[in-house]
C-alpha positions as a printed Julia matrix, in Angstrom:
333×3 Matrix{Float64}:
 -26.24    4.31  -117.57
 -26.73    5.09  -114.16
 -27.46    8.62  -113.14
 -24.47   10.05  -111.41
 -26.49   11.84  -108.91
 -28.53    8.79  -108.09
 -25.48    6.61  -107.94
 -23.86    9.04  -105.48
 -27.03    9.03  -103.48
 -27.11    5.26  -103.29
 -23.43    5.1   -102.38
 -23.89    7.62   -99.63
 -26.94    5.86   -98.29
 -25.06    2.54   -98.12
 -22.07    4.09   -96.4
 -24.34    5.87   -93.84
 -26.04    2.63   -92.74
 -22.7     0.86   -92.06
 -21.32    3.76   -90.14
 -24.47    4.1    -88.09
 -24.37    0.44   -87.22
 -20.77    0.74   -86.12
 -21.51    3.8    -84.03
 -24.56    2.16   -82.43
 -22.53   -0.95   -81.69
 -19.84    1.08   -79.98
 -22.39    2.97   -77.92
 -24.02   -0.27   -76.86
 -20.64   -1.71   -75.85
 -19.76    1.36   -73.83
 -23.17    1.33   -72.17
 -22.86   -2.33   -71.36
 -19.41   -1.81   -69.88
 -20.73    1.08   -67.79
 -23.65   -0.94   -66.53
 -21.3    -3.79   -65.61
 -18.98   -1.41   -63.8
 -21.75    0.36   -61.89
 -23.65   -2.78   -60.94
 -23.34   -3.73   -57.22
 -21.36   -6.86   -56.46
 -23.27  -10.04   -56.03
 -24.3   -10.77   -52.44
 -22.1   -13.33   -50.74
 -23.48  -16.77   -50.28
 -24.85  -17.08   -46.78
 -23.84  -20.01   -44.64
 -26.79  -21.49   -42.84
 -26.72  -21.76   -39.08
 -26.4   -25.49   -39.39
 -23.37  -25.25   -41.68
 -20.01  -26.16   -40.09
 -17.67  -23.27   -39.36
 -15.2   -22.6    -42.09
 -12.41  -21.66   -39.6
 -11.96  -22.7    -36.0
 -11.9   -19.68   -33.65
  -8.42  -18.59   -32.6
  -8.02  -19.08   -28.85
  -7.06  -15.88   -26.98
  -3.48  -15.54   -25.85
  -3.09  -16.28   -22.16
  -2.62  -13.07   -20.16
  -0.09  -12.71   -17.35
  -2.0   -12.32   -14.11
  -0.75   -9.72   -11.66
   0.48  -11.11    -8.37
  -2.0   -10.87    -5.52
  -1.23   -7.84    -3.33
   0.44   -8.54    -0.02
  -1.4    -6.73     2.75
   0.9    -7.81     5.57
   3.59   -6.94     5.97
   2.7    -3.84     4.01
   5.13   -1.43     2.47
   4.15    2.25     2.64
   3.08    3.42    -0.83
   5.95    5.03    -2.69
   3.76    7.67    -4.32
   3.68    9.93    -1.27
   7.32    9.51    -0.18
   9.3    12.61    -1.2
  12.27   12.1     -3.47
  15.19   13.24    -1.38
  18.87   12.33    -1.63
  20.02    9.69     0.82
  22.86   10.7      3.06
  25.43    8.43     4.59
  24.22    6.07     7.28
  23.81    7.66    10.69
  26.36    6.76    13.33
  25.28    3.82    15.45
  27.67    4.59    18.3
  25.74    3.96    21.55
  27.89    6.49    23.41
  26.42    9.27    21.27
  22.91    8.68    22.62
  21.66    9.07    26.19
  18.99    6.75    27.62
  15.43    8.09    27.47
  12.29    7.23    29.45
   8.8     8.66    29.75
   5.79    7.55    31.78
   3.5    10.09    30.09
   2.73   12.12    33.22
   1.91   15.11    30.96
   1.51   13.57    27.5
   0.58   16.77    25.65
   3.83   18.37    26.81
   5.85   15.16    27.06
   9.65   15.71    27.22
  10.42   12.64    25.09
   7.63   12.2     22.51
   5.53   14.88    20.86
   2.12   14.62    19.17
   1.94   14.48    15.37
  -0.26   16.93    13.48
  -0.42   16.25     9.74
  -2.19   14.24     7.04
  -0.68   12.22     4.2
  -3.08   11.71     1.29
  -3.17    8.42    -0.63
  -1.32    6.51     2.07
  -2.1     3.34     4.02
  -3.33    5.54     6.88
  -7.0     6.51     6.58
  -6.91    9.26     9.24
  -5.4    12.64     9.96
  -3.09   12.81    12.99
  -4.56   15.16    15.57
  -2.88   16.3     18.85
  -6.26   16.48    20.62
  -6.56   12.7     20.17
  -3.63   12.38    22.6
  -5.78   11.96    25.7
  -4.21   11.91    29.2
  -5.22    9.13    31.6
  -4.53    8.48    35.28
  -1.47    6.37    34.44
  -0.45    7.24    30.9
  -1.98    8.28    27.59
  -4.76    7.04    25.31
  -4.1     7.5     21.59
  -7.65    7.54    20.24
  -9.22    7.2     16.8
 -12.41    9.15    16.13
 -14.79    8.72    13.2
 -14.99   12.39    12.36
 -13.98   13.68     8.9
 -11.1    16.13     8.84
  -9.49   17.76     5.81
 -10.34   15.01     3.35
  -9.74   12.17     5.81
 -12.73   10.17     7.12
 -11.29    9.92    10.65
  -8.71   11.34    13.05
  -6.01    9.34    14.83
  -3.13    9.86    17.23
   0.62    9.43    17.03
   3.59   10.54    19.12
   7.23   10.51    18.01
  10.63   11.57    19.29
  12.47   14.58    17.91
  15.79   12.7     17.8
  16.93    9.5     16.11
  18.03    6.4     18.02
  19.96    3.34    16.94
  21.27    0.13    18.53
  19.94   -0.68    21.98
  16.9    -1.93    23.88
  13.48   -0.4     23.27
  10.61   -1.01    25.71
   6.94   -0.07    25.88
   4.13   -0.78    28.32
   0.95   -0.69    26.26
  -2.57   -2.01    25.78
  -3.56   -2.18    22.08
  -6.94   -1.05    20.76
  -9.61   -3.65    20.12
 -11.78   -3.13    17.03
 -11.85   -4.07    13.36
  -9.93   -1.6     11.19
  -7.5    -0.45    13.91
  -3.74   -0.87    14.25
  -1.75   -0.14    17.44
   2.01    0.2     17.09
   5.35    0.79    18.81
   8.2     1.18    16.34
  11.3     2.98    15.11
  11.21    4.68    11.69
  13.23    6.83     9.36
  12.79    7.42     5.65
  12.54    9.84     2.79
  11.1    12.63     4.91
  14.4    12.81     6.76
  16.68   12.19     3.78
  17.26    8.58     4.84
  16.52    5.15     3.43
  13.33    3.61     4.84
  14.48    1.57     7.86
  11.98    0.44    10.5
  11.43   -2.01    13.39
   7.85   -2.81    14.48
   5.7    -4.23    17.23
   2.11   -4.11    15.95
  -1.35   -5.3     16.92
  -4.36   -5.54    14.61
  -7.66   -4.79    16.33
  -9.46   -7.73    14.73
  -7.43  -10.17    16.85
  -5.48   -8.77    19.8
  -4.39  -12.25    20.91
  -1.65  -12.03    18.26
   1.41   -9.78    17.99
   3.21   -8.85    14.75
   7.01   -8.45    14.65
   8.49   -6.88    11.55
  11.34   -4.77    10.18
  12.32   -2.91     6.99
  15.63   -2.19     5.3
  15.56    0.39     2.48
  11.81   -0.05     2.15
  11.84   -3.84     1.91
  10.36   -5.96     4.68
  12.52   -8.59     6.34
  11.96  -11.8      8.3
   8.61  -10.89     9.86
   6.63  -13.15    12.19
   3.2   -13.3     13.88
   2.85  -14.95    17.28
  -0.14  -16.17    19.27
  -0.15  -14.81    22.8
  -1.32  -16.73    25.9
  -3.57  -13.73    26.71
  -5.62  -11.01    25.03
  -3.3    -8.01    24.8
  -6.26   -5.59    24.81
  -7.2    -6.61    28.36
  -4.28   -4.96    30.2
  -1.07   -2.94    29.86
   1.87   -5.28    29.27
   5.6    -4.98    28.62
   6.87   -5.45    25.05
  10.42   -4.83    23.87
  13.03   -5.41    21.19
  16.82   -5.34    21.23
  18.54   -4.14    18.08
  22.22   -4.76    17.33
  24.35   -5.09    14.18
  23.92   -8.87    14.46
  20.12   -8.97    14.65
  16.86   -8.08    16.4
  15.2    -9.95    19.3
  11.6    -9.28    20.4
  10.3    -9.8     23.97
   6.9   -10.14    25.68
   6.8    -9.62    29.47
  10.59   -9.96    29.55
  10.68  -13.29    27.71
  12.46  -13.54    24.36
   9.88  -14.64    21.78
  11.57  -14.25    18.41
  14.98  -13.38    16.95
  15.95  -12.71    13.35
  17.8   -15.63    11.75
  21.59  -15.44    11.94
  23.5   -14.03     9.01
  20.76  -11.77     7.65
  22.12   -9.04     5.37
  18.87   -7.04     5.23
  18.8    -5.69     8.79
  18.06   -1.99     9.37
  21.11    0.16    10.06
  19.79    3.73     9.93
  18.89    5.31    13.27
  15.18    6.11    13.54
  12.63    8.09    15.51
  10.64    6.25    18.2
   6.88    6.2     17.52
   3.7     5.12    19.3
   0.39    5.29    17.44
  -3.16    4.1     16.88
  -4.69    4.42    13.41
  -7.3     3.05    11.01
  -6.23    1.38     7.79
  -7.17    2.67     4.36
  -9.19    0.52     1.99
  -6.09   -0.79     0.21
  -4.93   -2.72     3.32
  -8.27   -3.75     4.8
  -7.63   -7.41     4.01
  -5.1    -7.03     6.83
  -6.8    -4.54     9.18
 -10.41   -5.51     8.54
 -13.3    -3.14     7.74
 -13.6     0.03     9.88
 -16.32   -1.17    12.26
 -14.45   -0.03    15.39
 -16.18    2.18    17.94
 -15.31    5.87    17.59
 -13.05    7.0     20.44
 -11.35    3.62    20.79
  -7.59    3.77    21.21
  -4.41    2.14    22.46
  -3.12    2.94    25.94
   0.56    3.61    26.64
   2.01    3.99    30.14
   5.77    3.87    29.47
   8.39    4.11    26.71
  12.15    3.73    27.19
  15.39    3.34    25.26
  18.8     2.26    26.59
  21.7     2.35    24.11
  23.62   -0.85    23.41
  26.41   -1.28    25.93
  24.99    1.37    28.27
  22.82    1.38    31.37
  19.86    3.54    32.29
  16.27    3.53    33.52
  13.77    1.42    31.62
  10.08    0.54    31.68
  10.94   -2.9     33.06
  12.27   -1.36    36.28
   8.8    -0.84    37.73
   6.73   -3.23    35.63
   4.8    -6.12    37.14
   2.72   -8.44    34.93
  -1.04   -8.1     35.54
  -2.62  -10.67    37.78
  -4.88  -12.95    35.74
  -7.66  -14.44    37.81
  -8.69  -17.98    37.04
 -12.27  -18.34    35.8
């Protein structure tokens, strides 16, 4: 007969071994699972440099290129134009305006045009307007540009403008434009945001890089119209000559030495209608328009000469620059 105590001992011993094995097995399984979970992923299979690409590269989407900037005719940058309400168009009745004429006998106290004295940052002008650059001459005025910094501007320039606004009629100037890369000489009418008007303008301009050409241009509400550039049979920087334009509701005609050179095409609906101030000026172009004006390599002190400005309203009579003008005598070589 088996001893009860021994039998219980054997039974216990057998049961302990099975349980231990089960516990050890579970621990090993948990450890193996933990090791599997904590093990880093296998390194990806490297493709040798000589292997073909798995995917063809996606070509980039074509980008829309910005249009090349137009440097002539330029439009004054809108950033510096004040936001003012536009009023109704000014009256274009010729009877409301008397004729005007000046021969610049005393340009710094001229009864028709006065010197500008201001600076507009971030504009197409690179200079500050200075009254001292309005320099009297024996037969008129020199509007000079000097390479001397002033109030954030790298140069000083000269401009004269009328106090009043003028509309339809004949505008004349006797002038000699400045010669020199970077310079612009101009005779024009202008009104715009500074006066509570739309930007309307009519221009006669010369670029100092080539003074054998004249630029005719106009603006209506800030947009340029049917502009043209003409080759002259002379160098305009050699002598004072007569230039003019006639402005009517039907169109604009430009003249050189009394001869009609160009007229706006018939039926244009973009002609200026707002009366403007009369301006004469010489200035240097900012970097943004130097593809038109050229780099500023002009000689300091160079300027455009003006000996007469006149305006006769449409349908009226009055004195004009042409009354005493005689074309310069050109000697044959």
